MARBA-3410 file (N, C-alpha, C, O; in Angstrom, 1 decimal):
205
0.8,-1.2,0.0,0.0,0.0,0.0,0.9,1.3,0.0,0.6,2.2,-0.8 ~ 1.9,1.3,0.9,2.8,2.5,0.9,3.5,2.7,-0.4,3.7,3.8,-0.8 ~ 3.9,1.6,-1.0,4.6,1.7,-2.3,3.7,2.3,-3.4,4.2,3.1,-4.1 ~ 2.4,1.9,-3.4,1.5,2.5,-4.4,1.2,3.9,-4.1,1.2,4.7,-5.1 ~ 1.1,4.3,-2.9,0.8,5.7,-2.5,2.0,6.6,-2.8,1.9,7.8,-3.0
3.2,6.0,-2.8,4.4,6.8,-3.0,4.5,7.5,-4.3,5.2,8.5,-4.5 ~ 3.8,6.9,-5.4,3.9,7.5,-6.7,2.8,8.6,-6.9,2.8,9.2,-8.0 ~ 2.0,8.8,-5.9,0.9,9.8,-6.1,1.4,11.2,-5.7,2.2,11.3,-4.7 ~ 1.0,12.1,-6.5,1.4,13.5,-6.2,0.7,14.1,-5.0,-0.4,13.8,-4.7 ~ 1.5,14.9,-4.2,1.0,15.5,-3.0,-0.2,16.4,-3.4,-0.1,17.3,-4.3
-1.4,16.2,-2.8,-2.6,17.0,-3.2,-2.4,18.5,-2.9,-2.9,19.3,-3.7 ~ -1.6,18.9,-1.9,-1.4,20.3,-1.7,-0.6,20.9,-2.9,-0.8,22.1,-3.2 ~ 0.3,20.1,-3.4,1.1,20.6,-4.6,0.2,20.7,-5.8,0.3,21.7,-6.6 ~ -0.8,19.8,-6.0,-1.7,19.8,-7.1,-2.6,21.1,-6.9,-2.8,21.8,-7.9 ~ -3.1,21.3,-5.7,-4.0,22.5,-5.5,-3.3,23.8,-5.7,-3.8,24.7,-6.2
-2.0,23.8,-5.3,-1.2,25.1,-5.5,-1.0,25.3,-7.0,-1.0,26.4,-7.4 ~ -0.8,24.2,-7.7,-0.6,24.4,-9.2,-1.8,24.9,-9.8,-1.8,25.7,-10.7 ~ -3.0,24.3,-9.4,-4.3,24.8,-10.0,-4.5,26.3,-9.7,-4.9,27.0,-10.6 ~ -4.2,26.7,-8.4,-4.4,28.0,-8.0,-3.5,29.0,-8.8,-3.9,30.1,-9.0 ~ -2.3,28.6,-9.1,-1.3,29.4,-9.8,-1.8,29.8,-11.2,-1.3,30.8,-11.7
-2.7,29.1,-11.8,-3.2,29.4,-13.1,-4.6,30.0,-13.1,-5.1,30.3,-14.2 ~ -5.1,30.2,-11.9,-6.5,30.7,-11.8,-6.7,32.1,-12.4,-7.8,32.3,-13.0 ~ -5.8,33.0,-12.3,-6.0,34.3,-12.8,-5.7,34.5,-14.3,-5.9,35.6,-14.8 ~ -5.3,33.4,-14.9,-5.1,33.4,-16.4,-6.4,33.0,-17.0,-6.6,31.8,-17.1 ~ -7.2,33.9,-17.3,-8.6,33.6,-17.8,-8.6,32.8,-19.1,-9.6,32.2,-19.5
-7.5,32.8,-19.8,-7.4,32.1,-21.1,-7.1,30.6,-20.9,-7.3,29.8,-21.8 ~ -6.6,30.3,-19.7,-6.2,28.9,-19.4,-7.4,28.0,-19.1,-8.3,28.4,-18.4 ~ -7.4,26.8,-19.7,-8.4,25.9,-19.4,-7.8,24.6,-18.7,-6.8,24.1,-19.1 ~ -8.5,24.2,-17.7,-8.1,23.1,-16.9,-8.5,21.8,-17.5,-9.7,21.6,-17.9 ~ -7.5,20.9,-17.7,-7.8,19.6,-18.3,-7.4,18.5,-17.3,-6.6,18.7,-16.4
-7.9,17.3,-17.6,-7.6,16.1,-16.8,-7.7,16.3,-15.3,-6.9,15.8,-14.5 ~ -8.7,17.0,-14.9,-9.0,17.1,-13.4,-9.5,15.8,-12.8,-9.2,15.5,-11.7 ~ -10.3,15.1,-13.6,-10.9,13.9,-13.1,-9.9,12.9,-12.5,-10.2,12.1,-11.6 ~ -8.7,12.8,-13.1,-7.7,11.9,-12.6,-7.3,12.1,-11.2,-6.8,11.2,-10.5 ~ -7.5,13.3,-10.7,-7.2,13.6,-9.3,-8.1,12.8,-8.3,-7.7,12.6,-7.2
-9.2,12.4,-8.8,-10.1,11.6,-8.0,-9.6,10.2,-7.8,-10.2,9.4,-7.1 ~ -8.5,9.8,-8.5,-7.9,8.5,-8.3,-6.8,8.5,-7.2,-6.3,7.5,-6.8 ~ -6.5,9.7,-6.7,-5.4,9.9,-5.8,-5.9,9.7,-4.4,-6.6,10.6,-3.8 ~ -5.5,8.7,-3.7,-6.0,8.4,-2.3,-5.5,9.5,-1.4,-6.2,9.7,-0.4 ~ -4.4,10.2,-1.7,-4.0,11.2,-0.8,-5.0,12.4,-0.7,-5.1,13.0,0.3
-5.7,12.6,-1.8,-6.7,13.6,-1.8,-7.8,13.3,-0.8,-8.3,14.2,-0.1 ~ -8.2,12.1,-0.7,-9.3,11.6,0.2,-8.8,11.7,1.7,-9.6,12.0,2.6 ~ -7.5,11.4,1.9,-7.0,11.5,3.3,-7.0,13.0,3.7,-7.3,13.3,4.9 ~ -6.6,13.9,2.8,-6.7,15.3,3.1,-8.1,15.7,3.3,-8.4,16.5,4.3 ~ -9.0,15.3,2.5,-10.4,15.6,2.7,-11.0,15.1,4.0,-11.7,15.8,4.7
-10.6,13.9,4.3,-11.0,13.3,5.6,-10.6,14.2,6.8,-11.4,14.4,7.7 ~ -9.3,14.6,6.8,-8.8,15.4,7.9,-9.6,16.7,8.0,-9.8,17.2,9.1 ~ -9.9,17.3,6.9,-10.6,18.6,6.9,-12.0,18.4,7.4,-12.5,19.2,8.1 ~ -12.7,17.3,6.9,-14.1,17.1,7.4,-14.1,16.7,8.9,-14.9,17.2,9.7 ~ -13.1,15.9,9.3,-13.0,15.5,10.7,-12.8,16.6,11.7,-13.1,16.5,12.8
-12.2,17.7,11.2,-11.9,18.8,12.0,-13.1,19.7,12.2,-13.1,20.6,13.1 ~ -14.1,19.5,11.4,-15.3,20.4,11.5,-16.3,19.8,12.6,-16.3,18.6,12.9 ~ -17.0,20.8,13.2,-18.1,20.4,14.1,-19.2,19.7,13.3,-19.5,20.0,12.2 ~ -19.7,18.7,13.9,-20.8,17.9,13.3,-20.3,16.8,12.4,-21.1,16.2,11.7 ~ -18.9,16.6,12.4,-18.4,15.5,11.5,-18.9,14.1,11.9,-18.8,13.2,11.1
-19.3,14.0,13.2,-19.8,12.7,13.7,-21.3,12.5,13.5,-21.9,11.5,13.9 ~ -21.9,13.5,12.8,-23.3,13.4,12.5,-23.5,12.3,11.5,-22.8,12.2,10.5 ~ -24.5,11.4,11.7,-24.7,10.3,10.7,-25.2,10.8,9.4,-26.0,11.7,9.3 ~ -24.6,10.3,8.3,-25.0,10.7,7.0,-26.3,10.0,6.6,-26.9,9.3,7.4 ~ -26.7,10.1,5.3,-27.9,9.5,4.8,-27.8,8.0,4.8,-28.8,7.3,4.8
-26.6,7.5,4.8,-26.4,6.0,4.9,-26.2,5.5,6.3,-25.9,4.3,6.5 ~ -26.4,6.4,7.3,-26.2,6.0,8.7,-24.8,5.8,9.2,-24.6,5.4,10.3 ~ -23.8,6.2,8.4,-22.4,6.1,8.8,-21.8,7.4,9.1,-22.3,8.5,8.6 ~ -20.8,7.4,9.9,-20.1,8.7,10.3,-18.7,8.7,9.7,-18.1,7.7,9.3 ~ -18.1,9.9,9.7,-16.8,10.1,9.2,-15.7,9.3,9.9,-14.7,9.0,9.3
-15.9,9.0,11.2,-14.9,8.3,12.0,-14.8,6.9,11.6,-13.9,6.2,12.1 ~ -15.7,6.4,10.8,-15.7,5.0,10.4,-14.9,4.7,9.1,-15.1,3.7,8.4 ~ -14.1,5.7,8.7,-13.3,5.6,7.4,-12.2,4.5,7.5,-11.7,4.3,8.5 ~ -11.9,3.9,6.3,-10.8,3.0,6.2,-10.2,3.1,4.9,-10.9,3.6,3.9 ~ -9.0,2.7,4.7,-8.3,2.8,3.4,-9.0,2.0,2.4,-9.1,2.4,1.2
-9.5,0.8,2.8,-10.2,-0.1,1.9,-11.5,0.6,1.4,-11.8,0.5,0.2 ~ -12.1,1.3,2.3,-13.4,2.0,1.8,-13.1,3.1,0.8,-13.8,3.2,-0.2 ~ -12.0,3.8,1.0,-11.6,4.9,0.1,-11.2,4.2,-1.2,-11.6,4.8,-2.3 ~ -10.5,3.1,-1.2,-10.1,2.4,-2.4,-11.3,2.0,-3.2,-11.3,2.0,-4.5 ~ -12.4,1.5,-2.5,-13.6,1.1,-3.2,-14.3,2.3,-3.9,-14.8,2.2,-5.0
-14.2,3.5,-3.3,-14.8,4.7,-3.9,-14.0,5.0,-5.1,-14.6,5.3,-6.2 ~ -12.7,5.0,-5.0,-11.8,5.3,-6.2,-12.0,4.4,-7.3,-12.1,4.8,-8.5 ~ -12.2,3.1,-7.0,-12.4,2.1,-8.1,-13.7,2.4,-8.8,-13.8,2.3,-10.0 ~ -14.8,2.8,-8.1,-16.1,3.1,-8.7,-15.9,4.3,-9.6,-16.5,4.4,-10.6 ~ -15.2,5.3,-9.1,-14.9,6.5,-9.9,-14.1,6.2,-11.1,-14.4,6.8,-12.2
-13.2,5.3,-11.0,-12.4,5.0,-12.2,-13.2,4.3,-13.2,-13.0,4.5,-14.4 ~ -14.2,3.5,-12.8,-15.1,2.8,-13.7,-16.2,3.6,-14.1,-17.1,3.2,-14.9 ~ -16.3,4.8,-13.5,-17.4,5.8,-13.8,-18.8,5.1,-13.4,-19.8,5.4,-14.0 ~ -18.8,4.3,-12.4,-20.0,3.7,-11.9,-20.5,4.2,-10.6,-21.5,3.8,-10.0 ~ -19.7,5.2,-10.0,-20.1,5.8,-8.8,-21.4,6.6,-8.9,-21.6,7.4,-9.8
-22.3,6.4,-8.0,-23.6,7.1,-8.0,-23.8,7.7,-6.6,-23.9,7.0,-5.6 ~ -24.0,9.0,-6.5,-24.3,9.6,-5.2,-25.6,9.1,-4.6,-26.5,8.8,-5.4 ~ -25.7,9.1,-3.3,-26.9,8.7,-2.6,-27.8,9.9,-2.5,-27.4,11.0,-2.4 ~ -29.1,9.6,-2.4,-30.1,10.7,-2.2,-29.8,11.4,-0.8,-29.4,10.7,0.1 ~ -29.8,12.7,-0.8,-29.5,13.4,0.4,-30.7,13.3,1.4,-31.8,13.3,1.1
-30.3,13.1,2.7,-31.3,13.1,3.8,-31.6,14.5,4.1,-30.8,15.3,4.5 ~ -32.9,14.9,3.9,-33.4,16.3,4.1,-34.0,16.5,5.5,-34.9,15.8,5.9 ~ -33.4,17.4,6.2,-34.0,17.8,7.5,-34.2,19.3,7.5,-33.6,20.0,6.7 ~ -35.0,19.7,8.5,-35.3,21.2,8.6,-34.9,21.7,9.9,-35.2,21.1,11.0 ~ -34.2,22.8,9.9,-33.7,23.4,11.2,-34.3,24.8,11.3,-34.5,25.5,10.3
-34.5,25.2,12.5,-35.1,26.5,12.8,-34.1,27.6,12.5,-32.9,27.6,12.7 ~ -34.7,28.7,11.9,-33.9,29.9,11.6,-33.8,30.8,12.9,-34.6,30.5,13.9 ~ -32.9,31.7,12.9,-32.7,32.6,14.1,-34.0,33.4,14.4,-34.3,33.6,15.5 ~ -34.7,33.9,13.3,-35.8,34.7,13.5,-37.1,33.9,13.5,-37.8,33.8,14.5 ~ -37.4,33.4,12.3,-38.7,32.6,12.2,-38.6,31.6,11.1,-37.8,31.8,10.2
-39.4,30.6,11.1,-39.5,29.6,10.0,-38.3,28.6,10.1,-37.6,28.6,11.1 ~ -38.2,27.8,9.1,-37.2,26.7,9.1,-36.5,26.7,7.7,-37.1,27.2,6.7 ~ -35.3,26.3,7.7,-34.6,26.1,6.4,-34.2,24.7,6.2,-33.8,24.0,7.2 ~ -34.2,24.2,5.0,-33.8,22.8,4.7,-32.3,22.6,4.8,-31.5,23.5,4.5 ~ -31.9,21.5,5.3,-30.5,21.1,5.4,-30.3,19.7,4.8,-31.0,18.8,5.3
-29.4,19.6,3.8,-29.2,18.3,3.2,-28.0,17.6,3.9,-26.9,18.2,4.0 ~ -28.2,16.4,4.3,-27.1,15.6,4.9,-26.8,14.4,4.0,-27.5,13.5,3.8 ~ -25.6,14.5,3.3,-25.2,13.5,2.4,-24.7,12.3,3.1,-24.4,12.3,4.3 ~ -24.5,11.2,2.3,-23.9,10.0,2.9,-22.4,10.3,3.2,-21.9,11.2,2.7 ~ -21.8,9.4,3.9,-20.4,9.6,4.2,-19.5,9.6,3.0,-18.7,10.5,2.8
-19.7,8.6,2.1,-18.9,8.5,0.9,-19.1,9.7,0.0,-18.1,10.3,-0.5 ~ -20.3,10.2,-0.1,-20.6,11.4,-0.9,-19.9,12.6,-0.3,-19.4,13.5,-1.0 ~ -20.0,12.7,1.1,-19.3,13.8,1.8,-17.8,13.9,1.5,-17.3,14.9,1.3 ~ -17.2,12.7,1.4,-15.8,12.6,1.2,-15.4,13.0,-0.2,-14.5,13.8,-0.5 ~ -16.2,12.5,-1.2,-16.0,12.8,-2.6,-16.3,14.3,-2.8,-15.6,15.0,-3.5
-17.3,14.8,-2.2,-17.7,16.2,-2.3,-16.6,17.1,-1.8,-16.4,18.2,-2.4 ~ -16.0,16.7,-0.7,-14.9,17.6,-0.2,-13.7,17.6,-1.1,-13.0,18.6,-1.2 ~ -13.4,16.5,-1.8,-12.3,16.5,-2.8,-12.7,17.4,-3.9,-11.8,18.2,-4.4 ~ -13.9,17.4,-4.4,-14.4,18.3,-5.4,-14.3,19.7,-5.0,-13.8,20.6,-5.7 ~ -14.6,20.0,-3.7,-14.6,21.3,-3.2,-13.1,21.9,-3.2,-12.9,23.0,-3.6
-12.2,21.0,-2.8,-10.8,21.4,-2.7,-10.3,21.8,-4.1,-9.6,22.8,-4.3 ~ -10.7,21.0,-5.1,-10.2,21.3,-6.5,-10.9,22.5,-7.0,-10.2,23.4,-7.6 ~ -12.2,22.6,-6.9,-12.9,23.8,-7.4,-12.5,25.1,-6.7,-12.4,26.2,-7.3 ~ -12.3,25.0,-5.4,-11.9,26.2,-4.6,-10.5,26.7,-5.1,-10.3,27.9,-5.2 ~ -9.6,25.8,-5.4,-8.3,26.2,-5.9,-8.4,27.0,-7.2,-7.6,27.9,-7.5
-9.3,26.6,-8.0,-9.5,27.2,-9.3,-10.2,28.5,-9.2,-9.8,29.5,-9.9 ~ -11.3,28.6,-8.4,-12.1,29.8,-8.5,-11.9,30.8,-7.3,-12.2,32.0,-7.5 ~ -11.3,30.4,-6.2,-11.1,31.3,-5.1,-10.3,32.5,-5.4,-10.7,33.6,-5.0 ~ -9.2,32.4,-6.2,-8.4,33.6,-6.6,-9.2,34.6,-7.4,-8.8,35.7,-7.6 ~ -10.3,34.1,-8.0,-11.1,35.0,-8.9,-12.3,35.7,-8.2,-12.9,36.6,-8.8
-12.6,35.3,-7.1,-13.7,35.8,-6.4,-13.5,37.3,-6.0,-12.3,37.7,-5.7 ~ -14.5,38.1,-5.9,-14.4,39.5,-5.5,-14.0,39.6,-4.1,-14.3,38.8,-3.2 ~ -13.2,40.7,-3.8,-12.8,41.0,-2.5,-14.0,41.3,-1.5,-13.9,41.1,-0.3 ~ -15.1,41.7,-2.1,-16.2,42.0,-1.3,-17.1,40.8,-1.0,-18.1,40.9,-0.3 ~ -16.7,39.7,-1.5,-17.5,38.4,-1.3,-17.0,37.7,0.0,-15.8,37.4,0.1
-17.9,37.5,0.9,-17.5,36.8,2.2,-18.2,35.5,2.5,-17.9,34.9,3.5 ~ -19.2,35.2,1.7,-20.0,34.0,2.0,-19.4,32.7,1.5,-18.9,32.6,0.4 ~ -19.3,31.7,2.4,-18.9,30.3,2.1,-17.5,30.3,1.5,-17.2,29.6,0.6 ~ -16.6,31.1,2.1,-15.2,31.2,1.6,-14.3,31.0,2.8,-14.6,31.3,4.0 ~ -13.1,30.4,2.5,-12.1,30.1,3.5,-11.7,31.3,4.3,-11.3,32.3,3.6
-11.7,31.3,5.6,-11.2,32.4,6.4,-12.1,33.6,6.2,-11.6,34.7,6.5 ~ -13.3,33.5,5.8,-14.2,34.6,5.6,-15.6,34.2,6.2,-15.9,33.0,6.2 ~ -16.3,35.2,6.7,-17.6,34.9,7.3,-18.3,36.3,7.4,-17.9,37.3,6.9 ~ -19.5,36.3,8.1,-20.2,37.5,8.3,-19.4,38.4,9.2,-19.6,39.7,9.2 ~ -18.5,37.8,10.0,-17.7,38.7,10.9,-16.7,39.5,10.1,-16.5,40.7,10.3
-16.1,38.9,9.1,-15.1,39.6,8.2,-15.8,40.6,7.4,-15.3,41.7,7.1 ~ -17.1,40.3,7.0,-17.9,41.3,6.3,-18.2,42.5,7.1,-18.1,43.7,6.6 ~ -18.5,42.3,8.4,-18.8,43.4,9.3,-17.6,44.3,9.5,-17.7,45.5,9.5 ~ -16.4,43.7,9.7,-15.2,44.4,9.8,-14.9,45.3,8.6,-14.5,46.4,8.7 ~ -15.1,44.7,7.4,-14.9,45.4,6.2,-15.8,46.6,6.1,-15.4,47.7,5.7
-17.1,46.4,6.5,-18.0,47.5,6.4,-17.6,48.6,7.4,-17.7,49.8,7.1 ~ -17.2,48.2,8.6,-16.8,49.2,9.6,-15.6,50.1,9.1,-15.6,51.3,9.4 ~ -14.7,49.5,8.4,-13.5,50.2,8.0,-13.8,51.0,6.7,-13.2,52.1,6.6 ~ -14.6,50.6,5.8,-14.8,51.2,4.6,-16.0,52.2,4.6,-15.9,53.3,3.9 ~ -17.0,52.0,5.4,-18.2,52.8,5.4,-18.3,53.6,6.7,-19.4,53.6,7.3
-17.3,54.3,7.0,-17.3,55.1,8.3,-18.3,56.3,8.1,-18.3,57.0,7.1 ~ -19.1,56.5,9.1,-20.1,57.6,9.0,-21.4,57.2,8.5,-22.4,58.0,8.6 ~ -21.5,56.1,7.9,-22.8,55.6,7.3,-23.8,55.3,8.4,-23.4,54.6,9.4 ~ -25.0,55.7,8.3,-26.0,55.5,9.4,-26.8,54.3,9.3,-27.3,53.7,10.3 ~ -27.0,53.8,8.1,-27.9,52.7,7.9,-27.5,51.9,6.6,-26.9,52.3,5.7
-28.0,50.6,6.6,-27.7,49.7,5.5,-29.0,48.9,5.2,-29.9,48.8,6.1 ~ -29.1,48.4,4.0,-30.3,47.6,3.6,-29.9,46.1,3.7,-28.9,45.7,3.0 ~ -30.5,45.3,4.5,-30.3,43.9,4.6,-31.3,43.1,3.8,-32.5,43.4,3.8 ~ -30.8,42.2,3.0,-31.7,41.4,2.2,-31.4,39.9,2.2,-30.3,39.5,2.6 ~ -32.3,39.1,1.8,-32.1,37.6,1.8,-32.8,37.1,0.5,-34.0,37.5,0.3
-32.2,36.2,-0.2,-32.9,35.6,-1.3,-33.5,34.3,-0.9,-32.8,33.3,-0.5 ~ -34.8,34.2,-0.9,-35.5,33.1,-0.3,-35.3,31.8,-1.2,-35.4,31.9,-2.4 ~ -34.9,30.7,-0.6,-34.7,29.5,-1.3,-33.7,29.5,-2.4,-33.8,28.9,-3.4 ~ -32.6,30.3,-2.1,-31.6,30.5,-3.2,-31.0,29.2,-3.7,-31.0,29.0,-4.9 ~ -30.5,28.4,-2.8,-29.8,27.2,-3.2,-30.8,26.1,-3.8,-30.4,25.3,-4.6
-32.1,26.3,-3.5,-33.1,25.3,-4.1,-33.5,25.7,-5.5,-34.1,24.9,-6.2 ~ -33.1,26.9,-5.9,-33.5,27.4,-7.2,-32.4,27.8,-8.2,-32.6,28.5,-9.1 ~ -31.2,27.2,-7.9,-30.1,27.5,-8.8,-30.3,26.8,-10.1,-30.7,25.6,-10.2 ~ -30.1,27.5,-11.2,-30.2,26.9,-12.5,-28.9,26.1,-12.8,-27.8,26.7,-13.1 ~ -29.0,24.8,-12.8,-27.8,23.9,-12.9,-27.2,24.0,-14.3,-26.0,23.8,-14.4
-28.0,24.2,-15.3,-27.5,24.3,-16.7,-26.6,25.5,-16.8,-25.5,25.5,-17.4 ~ -27.0,26.6,-16.2,-26.2,27.9,-16.2,-24.9,27.6,-15.4,-23.8,28.0,-15.8 ~ -25.1,27.0,-14.3,-23.9,26.7,-13.4,-22.9,25.9,-14.1,-21.7,26.2,-14.1 ~ -23.3,24.8,-14.8,-22.4,23.9,-15.5,-21.7,24.7,-16.7,-20.6,24.5,-17.0 ~ -22.5,25.6,-17.3,-22.0,26.4,-18.4,-20.9,27.3,-17.9,-19.9,27.5,-18.6
-21.1,27.9,-16.7,-20.0,28.8,-16.2,-18.8,28.0,-15.9,-17.7,28.4,-16.1 ~ -18.9,26.8,-15.3,-17.8,26.0,-14.9,-17.0,25.5,-16.2,-15.8,25.4,-16.1 ~ -17.7,25.2,-17.2,-17.1,24.7,-18.5,-16.3,25.8,-19.2,-15.5,25.5,-20.0 ~ -16.5,27.1,-18.8,-15.6,28.1,-19.4,-14.2,27.9,-19.0,-13.3,28.3,-19.8 ~ -13.9,27.3,-17.9,-12.5,27.2,-17.4,-12.1,25.7,-17.4,-10.9,25.4,-17.3
-13.1,24.8,-17.4,-12.8,23.4,-17.2,-13.1,22.6,-18.5,-14.2,22.6,-19.0 ~ -12.0,22.0,-19.1,-12.2,21.3,-20.3,-11.8,19.8,-20.0,-10.8,19.3,-20.4 ~ -12.8,19.1,-19.4,-12.6,17.7,-19.0,-14.0,17.1,-19.0,-14.7,17.3,-18.1 ~ -14.3,16.3,-20.0,-15.6,15.8,-20.2,-16.0,14.7,-19.1,-17.1,14.6,-18.7 ~ -15.0,14.1,-18.5,-15.2,13.2,-17.4,-15.6,14.0,-16.2,-16.5,13.6,-15.4
-15.0,15.1,-16.0,-15.2,15.9,-14.8,-16.5,16.8,-15.0,-17.3,16.9,-14.1 ~ -16.5,17.4,-16.2,-17.6,18.3,-16.5,-18.1,18.0,-17.9,-17.3,17.8,-18.8 ~ -19.4,17.9,-18.2,-20.5,17.9,-17.2,-20.9,16.5,-16.7,-21.8,16.4,-15.8 ~ -20.3,15.5,-17.3,-20.8,14.1,-17.0,-20.9,13.7,-15.6,-21.9,13.2,-15.1 ~ -19.8,14.0,-14.9,-19.7,13.7,-13.4,-20.7,14.5,-12.6,-21.4,13.9,-11.7
-20.7,15.8,-12.9,-21.6,16.7,-12.1,-23.1,16.3,-12.4,-23.9,16.5,-11.5 ~ -23.4,15.9,-13.6,-24.8,15.6,-13.9,-25.3,14.5,-13.0,-26.5,14.4,-12.8 ~ -24.4,13.6,-12.5,-24.9,12.5,-11.6,-25.2,13.1,-10.2,-26.0,12.4,-9.5 ~ -24.6,14.2,-9.8,-24.8,14.7,-8.5,-26.1,15.6,-8.3,-26.6,15.7,-7.2 ~ -26.5,16.2,-9.4,-27.6,17.1,-9.3,-28.9,16.4,-8.8,-29.6,17.0,-7.9
-29.3,15.3,-9.3,-30.6,14.7,-8.8,-30.5,14.3,-7.4,-31.5,14.2,-6.7 ~ -29.3,14.1,-6.8,-29.2,13.6,-5.4,-29.5,14.8,-4.4,-29.7,14.5,-3.3 ~ -29.4,16.0,-5.0,-29.7,17.2,-4.1,-28.4,17.8,-3.5,-28.5,18.6,-2.6 ~ -27.3,17.3,-3.9,-26.0,17.8,-3.3,-25.6,19.2,-4.0,-24.8,19.9,-3.4 ~ -26.2,19.5,-5.2,-25.8,20.7,-5.8,-27.1,21.4,-6.2,-27.1,22.5,-6.8
END
């Protein structure tokens, strides 16, 4: 096992390489799908998921992140290699909002969560350098706290702001438009759109 893993490229090196080309808008990423065969990516993804609160929450398949094994990861990779991997339907639960009402929360299976984290790492390396400085949502080392700090520093003297929310935003994303946007930079038919098309019905995207 160690001998086989020794030939695999360090995932952090791969991610750094992807990020270094992100601001070259003429560059198209190819052969991304092959990164899904790299067991080191899944070990990195596992450690990132395991560090988060709620990592021991049971997924749609009733399994938790702490039940991972190398053999299980190898089975996932083999299915991805054969292009037979199918995401599980998301377990939908509803949690109370701070003010009123409830919002839906999708809980994926453990295997899907692991593959999804590998995908996130890859896509984040490509698109994070292109995001606007004013964007603080769902980004590494950014949150509503960093947004408030930015507002305090930039808008001194302002007395009021308009707060808004897009109702059901994630439930109404046009996936055809989303895939079209991703294909502007990604030229890999295994990765896009064929692979992503399998995830949309499951409710993960």
